SEROMI-585153 format. One line per 4 residues: number of its first residue (from 1); their letters; for each residue x, y, z of C-alpha. Coordinates in pm, whole numbers, plus 50000, padded with zeros to 5 digits. Example, Ala and Ser with C-alpha at 12.3 -4.5 7.8 and 13.67 -1.06 7.14 Angstrom:
! residues 2
1 = as = 51230/49550/50780 | 51367/49894/50714
***
This chain:
! residues 596
1 = mknf = 50003/49996/50023 | 50262/50234/50110 | 50448/50199/49729 | 50069/50221/49582
5 = irii = 50047/50606/49775 | 50348/50692/49614 | 50294/50594/49270 | 49979/50843/49345
9 = kygr = 50164/51115/49448 | 50316/51139/49107 | 50000/51260/48952 | 49971/51589/49167
13 = pylg = 50122/51797/48923 | 49828/51696/48719 | 49554/51730/48975 | 49330/51934/48768
17 = wlif = 49322/51675/48463 | 49279/51389/48705 | 48955/51573/48883 | 48856/51595/48509
21 = gfll = 48912/51249/48440 | 48765/51124/48780 | 48398/51322/48697 | 48383/51103/48381
25 = ilvl = 48471/50809/48527 | 48182/50893/48735 | 47958/50985/48470 | 48048/50658/48283
29 = aqsq = 47989/50423/48541 | 47615/50560/48610 | 47585/50466/48246 | 47567/50134/48327
33 = lfmp = 47242/50176/48455 | 47091/50305/48173 | 47025/49965/47952 | 46904/49758/48222
37 = lvqr = 46610/50015/48321 | 46517/50079/47909 | 46500/49722/47960 | 46251/49674/48225
41 = fvid = 46044/49990/48108 | 46012/49824/47755 | 45906/49464/47957 | 45672/49608/48193
45 = dils = 45570/49929/48046 | 45547/49862/47656 | 45531/49474/47609 | 45244/49486/47861
49 = ktke = 45034/49707/47648 | 44844/49614/47327 | 44884/49813/46995 | 44634/50038/47029
53 = esiv = 44722/50167/47411 | 44832/50493/47505 | 45129/50506/47727 | 45169/50805/47940
57 = ikwf = 45500/50906/48062 | 45565/51204/48325 | 45949/51333/48281 | 45966/51667/48495
61 = nfei = 45716/51911/48391 | 45670/51712/48052 | 45423/51433/48000 | 45471/51208/47695
65 = dqdp = 45138/51018/47529 | 45229/50763/47263 | 45166/50411/47147 | 45357/50131/47229
69 = vswl = 45510/50135/46878 | 45617/50498/46883 | 45749/50443/47215 | 45977/50177/47080
73 = iivl = 46078/50387/46825 | 46119/50654/47066 | 46388/50393/47317 | 46534/50304/46961
77 = itii = 46649/50655/46878 | 46730/50734/47300 | 46957/50422/47295 | 47153/50543/46963
81 = gfyi = 47204/50895/47082 | 47279/50778/47452 | 47579/50593/47338 | 47745/50795/47090
85 = vvgl = 47726/51027/47360 | 47904/50750/47607 | 48152/50684/47306 | 48260/51038/47316
89 = lsyv = 48295/51056/47704 | 48475/50746/47693 | 48703/50840/47410 | 48773/51161/47608
93 = rtyv = 48824/50978/47938 | 49043/50716/47765 | 49249/51005/47600 | 49329/51214/47938
97 = mtwi = 49367/50902/48145 | 49658/50755/47919 | 49795/51110/47885 | 49821/51157/48241
101 = sqki = 49969/50777/48284 | 50212/50865/48046 | 50342/51206/48189 | 50362/51006/48492
105 = lfdl = 50579/50733/48392 | 50810/51009/48216 | 50851/51149/48544 | 50927/50852/48713
109 = rkea = 51187/50710/48421 | 51341/51060/48482 | 51376/51050/48861 | 51552/50687/48828
113 = fshm = 51775/50814/48545 | 51836/51132/48703 | 51904/50924/49081 | 52124/50641/48892
117 = qqms = 52358/50925/48775 | 52418/51062/49129 | 52504/50695/49234 | 52860/50625/49357
121 = mrfy = 53051/50354/49205 | 52959/50098/49434 | 52606/50097/49343 | 52767/50021/48944
125 = dmhg = 52997/49739/49113 | 52708/49558/49304 | 52462/49577/49041 | 52428/49436/48640
129 = tgqi = 52397/49625/48337 | 52096/49430/48267 | 51963/49504/48617 | 51944/49877/48625
133 = lsrv = 51811/49889/48253 | 51550/49631/48379 | 51425/49861/48653 | 51425/50178/48449
137 = redv = 51277/49997/48129 | 51073/49681/48221 | 50991/49777/48578 | 50887/50128/48555
141 = galr = 50674/50027/48208 | 50510/49736/48429 | 50362/50041/48636 | 50167/50188/48329
145 = slvt = 49851/49944/48357 | 49848/49994/48730 | 49863/50414/48668 | 49597/50399/48372
149 = dtsi = 49420/50092/48273 | 49400/49931/48626 | 49304/50256/48843 | 49058/50334/48579
153 = dilt = 48872/50009/48598 | 48953/50018/48987 | 48759/50358/49003 | 48471/50273/48750
157 = dvmm = 48365/49915/48884 | 48358/50029/49265 | 48126/50322/49153 | 47902/50072/48936
161 = fatm = 47931/49809/49214 | 47818/50069/49464 | 47587/50176/49240 | 47377/49854/49135
165 = ivvm = 47383/49796/49527 | 47171/50084/49636 | 46939/49984/49320 | 46910/49645/49349
169 = fkwn = 46819/49660/49699 | 46578/49936/49630 | 46399/49686/49433 | 46435/49374/49647
173 = wklt = 46660/49278/49915 | 46599/48933/49945 | 46743/48901/49587 | 47038/49107/49664
177 = lvsl = 47143/48959/49952 | 47103/48610/49785 | 47331/48781/49512 | 47591/48890/49705
181 = avlp = 47623/48583/49914 | 47887/48421/49634 | 48119/48722/49731 | 48310/48564/50021
185 = lvvg = 48379/48259/49829 | 48532/48456/49537 | 48762/48664/49769 | 48812/48339/49977
189 = nylf = 48956/48181/49622 | 49144/48504/49551 | 49355/48482/49874 | 49427/48103/49847
193 = fing = 49632/48152/49541 | 49765/48545/49579 | 50014/48476/49820 | 50211/48206/49603
197 = mkhv = 50145/48421/49287 | 50336/48706/49436 | 50628/48454/49517 | 50619/48368/49133
201 = wrgl = 50605/48758/49007 | 50887/48845/49224 | 51113/48557/49115 | 51031/48652/48768
205 = rnkw = 51131/49016/48790 | 51472/48931/48949 | 51569/48627/48692 | 51441/48859/48383
209 = adls = 51694/49131/48541 | 51947/48869/48568 | 51896/48747/48193 | 51874/49112/48052
213 = temy = 52245/49105/48175 | 52339/48764/48064 | 52218/48911/47694 | 52407/49252/47730
217 = esva = 52746/49071/47798 | 52699/48844/47533 | 52623/49151/47289 | 52907/49291/47448
221 = gakv = 53148/49082/47469 | 53082/48907/47102 | 53413/48944/47038 | 53536/48742/47333
225 = ikaf = 53285/48491/47268 | 53385/48424/46903 | 53737/48408/46942 | 53663/48126/47198
229 = hree = 53445/47982/47048 | 53176/47991/47336 | 52843/48085/47108 | 52745/47723/47244
233 = hqeq = 52835/47775/47593 | 52659/48100/47607 | 52363/47989/47424 | 52302/47724/47671
237 = kifh = 52319/47985/47956 | 52052/48222/47815 | 51837/47940/47680 | 51867/47796/48046
241 = gmqd = 51751/48140/48207 | 51474/48151/47932 | 51351/47799/48059 | 51413/47891/48402
245 = mldd = 51169/48206/48348 | 50936/48025/48093 | 50877/47739/48378 | 50775/48023/48640
249 = eldl = 50520/48136/48353 | 50382/47851/48313 | 50338/47808/48681 | 50182/48134/48730
253 = akqr = 49918/48094/48394 | 49817/47803/48588 | 49772/47924/48907 | 49567/48229/48729
257 = ttmg = 49372/48012/48541 | 49264/47763/48819 | 49180/48065/49035 | 49000/48218/48747
261 = rvsi = 48802/47914/48659 | 48717/47849/49022 | 48582/48234/49044 | 48378/48167/48741
265 = ffrs = 48223/47850/48871 | 48121/48068/49173 | 48001/48332/48972 | 47760/48117/48773
269 = lgsg = 47663/47951/49069 | 47538/48289/49200 | 47349/48338/48879 | 47175/48010/48858
273 = vvlc = 47073/48063/49220 | 46929/48431/49166 | 46811/48300/48851 | 46554/48033/49050
277 = yggy = 46496/48249/49319 | 46379/48544/49111 | 46160/48324/48907 | 45964/48180/49253
281 = lvvn = 45950/48618/49346 | 45794/48671/48991 | 45574/48325/49025 | 45452/48448/49360
285 = eemt = 45385/48832/49233 | 45651/48989/49452 | 45868/49104/49137 | 45742/49173/48791
289 = vgtm = 45914/49005/48486 | 46057/49350/48383 | 46240/49389/48683 | 46353/49061/48703
293 = vafy = 46498/49112/48356 | 46692/49412/48471 | 46760/49246/48813 | 46920/48985/48662
297 = qflg = 47126/49256/48397 | 47256/49433/48710 | 47325/49093/48810 | 47626/49053/48509
301 = slyg = 47713/49441/48562 | 47736/49364/48974 | 47929/49022/48936 | 48149/49195/48641
305 = pmmk = 48304/49433/48873 | 48318/49203/49154 | 48502/48980/48950 | 48752/49200/48775
309 = lvni = 48793/49392/49134 | 48961/49025/49264 | 49162/48981/48949 | 49257/49380/48896
313 = nati = 49399/49286/49247 | 49616/49021/49147 | 49752/49259/48855 | 49796/49559/49116
317 = qeal = 50023/49308/49313 | 50258/49230/49008 | 50265/49592/48946 | 50322/49648/49302
321 = isae = 50633/49424/49290 | 50762/49630/49020 | 50713/49946/49259 | 50904/49765/49507
325 = rvfg = 51173/49756/49275 | 51141/50069/49100 | 51149/50267/49439 | 51421/50040/49574
329 = llds = 51605/50185/49313 | 51496/50527/49403 | 51566/50507/49814 | 51907/50380/49712
333 = eptv = 52196/50622/49860 | 52528/50706/49738 | 52789/50512/49929 | 52994/50853/49827
337 = peap = 52724/51117/49955 | 52814/51514/49971 | 52863/51688/50275 | 52501/51910/50322
341 = davd = 52770/52175/50388 | 52990/52107/50103 | 53207/52405/49927 | 53324/52476/49599
345 = lppv = 53676/52349/49571 | 53886/52700/49434 | 54109/52658/49151 | 54390/52452/49294
349 = kgsv = 54783/52418/49247 | 54791/52038/49287 | 54920/51964/49614 | 54761/51570/49739
353 = kfsd = 54803/51455/50023 | 54729/51085/50197 | 54696/51052/50553 | 54673/50702/50691
357 = vsfs = 54409/50611/50441 | 54250/50230/50436 | 53984/50119/50238 | 53810/49804/50150
361 = yepe = 53486/49678/49934 | 53402/49455/50207 | 53446/49418/50547 | 53796/49230/50656
365 = kpil = 53889/49268/50291 | 54133/49551/50271 | 54255/49647/49941 | 54458/49968/50089
369 = qqit = 54609/49988/50429 | 54762/50298/50601 | 54869/50456/50277 | 55048/50805/50372
373 = fevk = 55213/51011/50109 | 55209/51378/50010 | 55257/51499/49640 | 55349/51863/49590
377 = pdsm = 55228/52066/49295 | 55385/51994/48940 | 55492/51682/49021 | 55476/51305/48866
381 = ialv = 55393/51047/49080 | 55381/50687/48916 | 55197/50395/49117 | 55358/50033/49012
385 = gpsg = 55321/49694/49175 | 55200/49354/49100 | 54783/49316/49017 | 54607/49383/49278
389 = sgkt = 54830/49562/49465 | 54588/49884/49476 | 54719/50107/49234 | 54364/50203/49038
393 = tlan = 54184/50192/49392 | 54440/50431/49509 | 54362/50643/49181 | 53966/50591/49213
397 = lisr = 53997/50785/49606 | 54116/51087/49464 | 53856/51138/49206 | 53638/51074/49472
401 = fydp = 53430/50708/49331 | 53490/50592/49651 | 53587/50756/49989 | 53839/50588/50236
405 = tegq = 53725/50354/50493 | 53964/50524/50665 | 54221/50826/50683 | 54233/51133/50519
409 = itid = 54274/51298/50113 | 54315/51687/50080 | 54417/51840/49786 | 54570/52192/49866
413 = ghdl = 54492/52114/50247 | 54079/52078/50147 | 53925/51731/50261 | 53782/51584/49961
417 = ksik = 53516/51507/50162 | 53421/51847/50231 | 53418/52001/49884 | 53148/51941/49679
421 = irsl = 53217/51665/49413 | 53165/51836/49109 | 53412/52121/49208 | 53704/51869/49256
425 = rdql = 53650/51640/48930 | 53551/51960/48684 | 54013/51978/48798 | 54086/51632/48735
429 = gvvl = 54166/51489/48424 | 54105/51119/48387 | 54203/50832/48152 | 54067/50523/48204
433 = qdny = 54246/50173/48092 | 53911/50084/47968 | 53866/50367/47726 | 53480/50423/47672
437 = lfqg = 53378/50607/47346 | 53018/50718/47317 | 52761/50654/47020 | 52834/50941/46823
441 = siad = 53130/51084/46597 | 53461/51140/46667 | 53422/51497/46730 | 53119/51459/46977
445 = nirf = 53390/51230/47168 | 53629/51454/47218 | 53389/51745/47323 | 53276/51538/47606
449 = gkld = 53577/51675/47767 | 53461/51978/47702 | 53142/52017/47538 | 53129/52401/47505
453 = atde = 53463/52375/47298 | 53517/52534/46917 | 53630/52271/46662 | 53959/52462/46658
457 = evvq = 53997/52317/47026 | 53871/51975/46925 | 54130/51961/46650 | 54448/52079/46881
461 = aais = 54356/51803/47131 | 54342/51542/46876 | 54697/51690/46732 | 54863/51691/47056
465 = anah = 54716/51352/47125 | 54881/51212/46793 | 54541/51133/46683 | 54465/51434/46459
469 = qfiv = 54673/51223/46113 | 54439/50925/46166 | 54110/51076/46174 | 54168/51295/45879
473 = eela = 54354/51056/45682 | 54210/50674/45776 | 53861/50785/45861 | 53636/50907/45580
477 = qgyq = 53440/51153/45725 | 53714/51232/45935 | 53584/51394/46282 | 53234/51331/46167
481 = tevg = 53284/50982/46179 | 53024/50769/46401 | 53253/50585/46659 | 53001/50283/46706
485 = ergg = 52915/50145/47029 | 53207/50157/47255 | 53443/50283/46988 | 53399/49938/46796
489 = glsg = 53471/50073/46466 | 53819/50207/46576 | 54133/50033/46694 | 54231/49993/47041
493 = gqrq = 54523/50236/47018 | 54276/50499/46811 | 54035/50478/47129 | 54345/50554/47339
497 = risi = 54416/50845/47159 | 54086/50975/47142 | 54014/50927/47525 | 54375/51111/47585
501 = arti = 54246/51389/47344 | 53940/51427/47574 | 54096/51452/47843 | 54369/51725/47685
505 = lrnp = 54087/51920/47602 | 53937/51939/47976 | 54314/52081/48042 | 54340/51987/48397
509 = rvli = 54474/52062/48679 | 54528/51695/48830 | 54600/51437/48591 | 54496/51035/48626
513 = ldea = 54635/50856/48357 | 54567/50475/48433 | 54782/50262/48183 | 54697/50521/47926
517 = tsal = 54949/50391/47686 | 54909/50026/47738 | 54751/50001/47394 | 54946/50177/47183
521 = dsds = 55217/50012/46945 | 55566/50211/46994 | 55572/50443/46757 | 55250/50584/46870
525 = eski = 55366/50560/47198 | 55692/50748/47194 | 55476/51039/47042 | 55192/51009/47297
529 = qqal = 55467/51020/47560 | 55596/51366/47407 | 55205/51498/47442 | 55165/51413/47796
533 = srlm = 55511/51541/47901 | 55388/51848/47771 | 55083/51801/47935 | 55180/51730/48269
537 = egrt = 55433/52022/48282 | 55260/52257/48567 | 55031/51949/48652 | 55043/51686/48926
541 = sfvi = 54984/51383/48764 | 54920/51044/48906 | 55052/50786/48618 | 54975/50371/48676
545 = ahrl = 55209/50251/48427 | 55258/49901/48347 | 55550/49957/48107 | 55833/50107/48366
549 = stil = 56005/50260/48056 | 55739/50523/48060 | 55778/50663/48420 | 56147/50677/48469
553 = dats = 56165/51063/48483 | 55880/51067/48757 | 55927/51287/49039 | 55870/50983/49304
557 = ival = 55733/50646/49226 | 55520/50478/49472 | 55562/50114/49461 | 55253/49946/49604
561 = kdgr = 55256/49554/49764 | 54952/49400/49911 | 54790/49739/49961 | 55060/49878/50129
565 = iaem = 55321/50114/50049 | 55675/49880/49983 | 55890/50140/49852 | 55892/50534/49733
569 = gthe = 56126/50707/49537 | 56294/50821/49211 | 56385/50563/48941 | 56737/50567/49049
573 = ella = 56686/50551/49450 | 56453/50247/49404 | 56688/50076/49150 | 56970/50127/49463
577 = ldgl = 56728/49970/49734 | 56752/49664/49482 | 56388/49611/49627 | 56058/49520/49461
581 = yadm = 56062/49794/49187 | 56467/49694/49129 | 56305/49331/49047 | 55982/49456/48820
585 = yhkq = 56296/49648/48683 | 56536/49419/48556 | 56240/49157/48472 | 56065/49378/48237
589 = fkkr = 56438/49545/48058 | 56530/49144/48032 | 56218/49014/47854 | 56244/49322/47593
593 = knqf = 56589/49233/47566 | 56504/48908/47484 | 56288/48999/47248 | 56553/49186/47025
***
């Protein structure tokens, strides 16, 4: 119920239209009384007369006196006119309520996506791409019927039910009580099945999210799948997930069908009892034939809403499972929150200090332990060490993708936790190991570093990154060439250079280069190193490097092992220590020497 109320609250901006729609629903619900009353009038007042008899009807201050045939013509014209008006009103109601529902779903999707953008990296680490997109797309979409069709049906059926009960009690209270005797059976049948169905619905939503992730990865990793000839393996994984969902869908269909058939049996039982008891009342002259026919017609309009309200409740429960997942997303909090009193970071010189910093993704599994060092402005700090030693994690802490578990990080004396995240990242430039390019042109991807950059600035950044030449000479449309999904139309080295150009255009005060030249050949690497050297002048740079030959001129080299600082110093100083760094350097030098 709490989630249902939250959904309703999204209708507040459209309150005027909701009231208008509600009034239309009220009018249309009352229109259900029209045909049974007409049937009662035709049977009791028209068909009971001979052709020559006159029938007088008083309506307000008017008195209509016509023969039965004329009255039948009047009734026919009235029916046609009535349902033309009802059809027009129904069209307006449907359009208004659909418009409201689409606006509400738009607001929900917008809020969900906006909220996702505010989430910390840990959120994306913990949830698969398919799971996240499933909540924004399928789960929000599943709420559509709840917001429109279901809400309309509920209001219409409740009003119809109430109106029918009042009229039927007025006509014959005993027959009405007999009609309602079936209601506890229908409700009991629903309650018997609904808990098991809710369990299946929740499982289906979660399984679809997992399957979406598997399917996304199968497309995104198509090259790896084909390289290892694992097409059949992936097919089996996907098909297994589909089969699991199919089993649940069939189980759900079986339960819904059983519930529906049992409800129909009770409804038929109730109709049969009412028909027989109503016939008994007619025989005993306690009810006219017209009233009995109209009552039985009302019975269909009574049982219909009663059955629909039960079945709609099942639909509501299914939609509320989706609402639970959507609001679960909206209620999630960033693990890197911005302090309420956070201030903008002024232009920095680039002094960065780590003070007893420790970090872990999970309790009892430390990634970094008691990291303490200080970086002066205009310095180039190289981070080296075996895989898993914490190099990338340390760089991620500078960007505030994560917050330290313990300790403090400052930039120009400002605690990172006390400044606005955007003002921090505006002064950072990051080239990640995984160079993600967005769908769009080469120019669009470079301009991502500075959205208001001119074409000349884009070209200059590409030149500095050694990307201009291949863009104009190897790509048919130059800077307007579409890169394709994730930059699939470019080589790894080309994607890397586009990514570097994007960072160059940003002109940051602090650089973080995570294996920034790892995908380049020797010739391109040499040119990029020259460009990066020029770029790093006057800036603080953190360079995560696997090729130690690229960081020989670093101001200081931090060698990490098992999340701790093993050594720290210049290239010559660390070689003289003959420790971890020296061992890594000699192994690489020997390997390269053997290659020649």
